[in-house]
N, C-alpha and C positions, 0 to 999 in steps of 0.2 A: 242766828245772824249769819247769813250766807254772803260773804264778801266776794265770792267767785263771780257772781252775777252782777256786781256793781260795775257799771261801765267806766267808772273813774279809776278802777284798779287796773294798772297796766303791768304790774308784776306782783304775783302772789305765790310765795314759796313756803308752804307748810313743810319744812324740812324733816320733821318727825314722820311724815307720811311718804317721803320721796327717797326710796332706796335706789341703788344702782349707780353706775358710772355716768349715766346721762338720764335726763327726764325732761318732760315738758312742764312748764309752769302751770299752776292751777288758776288760770284766768282766761279771759276771752281771747287773749293774744296768742297763747300757746307757745311761748319762747322755748327753744331747745337749749337746755342748760347742761354743761359738761363739768364733771367733777374731777379735780386734781387733788388726790390725797384725802380730803376731808371724810372721816369715817362716820358712817350712819350709826345712830343710836336711837333708842325709842323716844328720847326727848329732843332729837334733832341731829345735827352734824357737829362733830368735834374737829376743830382746826388746830394743828400742831404748832402754829406760830412760826414755822420755817418756810414752807412752800405749799401749804394747802389753800385752795380757793375754789370757787365755783364761777364759771364764766357763763353769763346769760346772753352773750352776743350783743350785736348792735341792732336796734330797731327804731324806726321813726316814732314809735309809741313812747320811747324814752326821751324824746326831744321836747321836754316841757320847758316853757319859757316864762310862765307866770305862777299860777297857783300850783302848789306842790305839797305832798305829804310823803315822808319817808318813815318807815316803821320797822323796828327790829326787836325781837326777844333775844337777849344775849346773856351769857354767863362767863364773866371774865375769869381766866385762870390765875391772873396776877394783876398787879398795877403796872401800867405801861408808861414809861418815861420817854419812849421813842415813838415812832410813827407807825400806827397799826389801823388799818381800815376795816370797817364792818360791812358797809354797803356803799358802793361808789358808782356813779356814772361819769367816768372820765373826768374832764375838767369842767363839769356842769354842777354836780351836787354830791354831797358826801355825808355819811355818818361815820365817825371814827372814835377811837379811844387812844388818843395820842398826847404825848407831852404832859402826862399826869392829869388829863382832862377827858371828859366825854364831850364831843363836839358835833354840831350840825352846821354845815356851811354850804353856801352856793358861790359860784363864780358869776358875778354880775357882769354882763356884757358891757365892756368899755370901762370897767372898774376892777378893783382887786376883790379877793374873796371876802365874803361877809359871814361872820361867825357868831353863833351862840354856843355857850359852853358852861360846864360846871366842873369843879375839881373832882378827881377820883379820890375815893376814901377807902380805907381798909375794909369797911363793912360791905363794900360792893363786890368784893372778891368771893368767888364760889357761891354766888346766888343769882337767880334769874332776875333780870331787869327788863322792863318795857321802855324802850327809848324811841321817841317820836320827834321828828322835826317837821315844822310846817313853814311855808312861805306864802304870804298873802299880802298883796298890795304894798310891797316894800318892807313888810314886817316879818322877821324871822323869829320863830318861837321854838324852844326846846322843852319837851315834857319828859319827866322820868316817873314811871309808875303812875301815870295818869295825872300828875301834878305839874303845873308850869314851873320850870326851873330857871329859865332865862329868856329874855326877849330883847331884840334890838330893832330899830327902824333905820333903814338906809336912806341917805339923801344923795349919795354919789351914783355915778353911772346912769344908766337909763332904766334901771329896775327890772331888766329882762335877764333871765338866766341864760348863760352862754350855751350855745348848742355845739356839740362836738360829734365826731364820728367814733369816739371811743366806745368800747364794750361796757356793758353793765357787769360788775363783778361783786361777789360776796366773799368777804374774808381776806381781801388783799387790795392793794392799789394796782393790781394787774398781774405782776409776777413777783412782787416783793412787798415788804412792809405788812406782814401777815398777822392776822388776829390769832390769839391763842385762847381757846376755850370753846364753849358751846354756842351755837346759833340755832334757835328752834324755828323761828318764823321771820319772814321778810316780806314787806309790801312796799310798793310805790304807787301813789295815786296822783292823778292829774288835777286834783283839787285840794284845797286846804281844809282838812277836817276841823270842826269846831272843838273847843275844849271839852264840851259835854260828850261829843262823839268819842274823843280819845279816852276820857274817863270811862265811858261805857265799854269800850273795847278792852281796856285793861281789866275792869271788873269781870267781864264775861270770859276773857281768855285765860285769866289766872285760874279760874275754876275749871274751864274746859280742858286746858292742857296740864293742869296741876303743876304749874311752874312757880307757885307762890307759897 
């Protein structure tokens, strides 16, 4: 399953393969990503929760206004009662582990942010999890380890994701609110994957990356 050649993938970061202080993303866009602090390990990058993050820059490929998928393999070092980002495109769309929850949300143009979420639990600490958020036709869905965990339908705003000039970042909200733990893989797609595709990716990747 080669996701690099999928034209819908606008950011693909297999962090377990990407060493060094900077690298290009493994997708057709070739984003230059710069690393602050996050230490490379064979299973990905470790973020210290203080000031580690990866900046993927700003690109028009990130300006997704309708169908969207965000995907991350994460390993939380602890439960987070404050604000910690995993993957963020400015004020457009976010996966985070904040306020004792795992969340996926978008900023609806003309409305407030729209959230799907589940509580963090002690058994989530120090284990790898596959977290996926999709947005399709006003429907937000959160998946954990291939299984749908939450879903909401928005009736406010115009249903369009807000476009900003902010950079895409991994592991922080930009320069703060930093994730603590491991991140192995990151993807953003400009289409909403189906539940079957998400289940297939989880089943395939947990074997390939030996994260489960």
